[in-house]
N, C-alpha and C positions, 0 to 999 in steps of 0.2 A: 680485235684488241681487247684485253681484259684489264680492268682496274684492280690492282693489287695494293692493299694497304699492308705495309711491312713494318712490324714493330720490333724495336731493338731489345736487346737483353738488358740485364741490370748494369752492364758495363756502360750503357748509354749508346748514343748514335755514333758508334766507332766506324773506322774504315772497313771493318769486316762486314758490317751490315750494308754500308754504302757499296761495297764490291758486289754483294749479292743483288742489291737493287739494280745496279748497272747491268749485271749479267742477265737478270730477268727482263729488264727493260730492253735489252738488245734484241729480244724476240718481238719487239713492237708493243709490248704491254706498257700501260701507264702505271708506274710504280710510285706510290706515295710513301714518304718516310717521316711519319710524325715524330718529332723530337720531344719526348715526354719530360726530359730533364732540363730543357732550356739550355743546351750546349754543354752541360756537365758530362764528362766521361770518366771512367775509372780504369786503371790498369790492374787493380787488385780486387778479386772477387769478394773478399770480406768487407772491404770498404763499400763496394757496390751494394751488397746485401744490407749493410747498416743503413745506407741512404734510402733504399726501398722500404725497409722495415720502419724507418722513422715516421713515414706517412701512412703506411699500410696499403694493402692491395686494393681496397675499395677506392682509395684516393687515386691510384694510378689508372684504374679502370675508368673512373670519371674523367680524368685528364684525357685519356685516349678517346672516350666518347665525344668530348668537346672538340677534339682535333678532326673528327670525321662528321660532325653534326651537319655540315652543309654539303656533304658529298651526296651526289645524286646517282641513281641507277644501281644496277647489280655490281657486286664486288666480291673479291676473294680476300679474306683476312689471313695474314700469315705473321709468324713471329718466331723469335729465338728465345728459349728459356722463359724469362719473365714475359717477354713479348709474345711467346706462344700461349701462355696462360691468358694474357690480355686478349689476344686474337680469339681464343676459345670463348671467353666471356662475351665478346661482342658478336661473334658469329652465331652463338646460340640464342641471342636475344634480338638480333637485327633482321627484320624481314627482307632486307635487301641483300643479305649475305647469301651467296650461292656456293662458295667454297671456303675451306679452312685448311691451312697448312700449319701444323704445330711442330716446330723443330726443337729438340732438346727439352721438351716439356709435355706433361700430361696432367691436367687438373681435373678434379672431381666436379662434375656439373652441379652437384648439390651445393657447392660453395656459393652459387648464384641463384639457388632455388629452382634450377632448371630440372624438370622432371619428364620432359618430352623432347625428342629430337625434332628439329624443324624439317618438314617434309621436303623443302627445296634445297637442303644443305647436304653436300658431300664433303668428305674430309680425308686428310692424311695426317698421321702422326709419325714422327721420326725420332727414335731414341736408341741409345745403346742398351744392351741387355741388362747391364748392371750399373746404369747411371745412378750415382748416389743422390742426385737431386730429384729423381722421379720415383715416387712411391708406387709400388705395385698395385695397391688398392685403388689409388686414384686413376691409374692407367686402365685398370679393369673396369672401374665404374664408367669411365668415359667411353670405352669401346662397347660396353654393354648397352649404354643408352643409345649409341649410334646404330646398333642392331643391323650391321651390314653396310651402313652408309659411310664407314670410315675404314681406310686401309691403314693397317699398322705395320710399320717397318721397324724391326728391331735389328740393330747392327751388333756385331760382336764387340766385346770389350766393355769398358766402364767410363770412357771419356764422356764429358758433358758437352762442351762446345767444340766438338770435333769438326764442325763445318767452318770454323773461323781460321782462315789461312794466316799463319804467323803466330797464332795463339799456341801455348804449350801443349794443348790437347789435340791440336789439328791432326787429322788423318786424311791425307789426300785421296786415297782410294774410297773411303767411306763418304767423304765430302762430295766427291764426283758422282758417286751412285745416288746420293741424296739429291744433288742438283738435277740430275737427269730425271728423276722421278717427280720432283717438284715442277720442273718446266713442262713435262708431259701433262701433268695434272692441270696446270694453269692454262695450257693451250686448249684444253677441252671446253673452256668457257668462251672461246672466241666466237 
């Protein structure tokens, strides 16, 4: 059994994220769902981004750190969009992190002053080829730092939250492929 810490997107801890947690947990993993927004959720991306930007990324990373501060043992950090960036920040700086899954997100490690990839960490990044929320330079910087320790999965199209069933960008085929890859990756840490 693997401990997976799954961070939500800027939309908050929506049913989409809960569905993913339930599906990953069905394989016997312990999935933790930190609610960074204290129950607040959004149906509109612009409102969600305004909420996130009002506090700034450093604030949300510190909230996330506080939610896992008492967690013991090895873990896999995972997340969607904003949550993917938060998962990256924690995984790159937490010696207990063994795995990282970033979905719909790729952040530049330089944002957190990270200049070396942790030797114990392996990762996956899942994005569409033309995701308007993922900067090519940031994705390149992340995979370059990983130097072979990160599998990059680029899916066709430009949808951002394609893994959220019921969301207007949802793509069942791509979501299914991503889910299979994520669950196979998480199973490696059993």
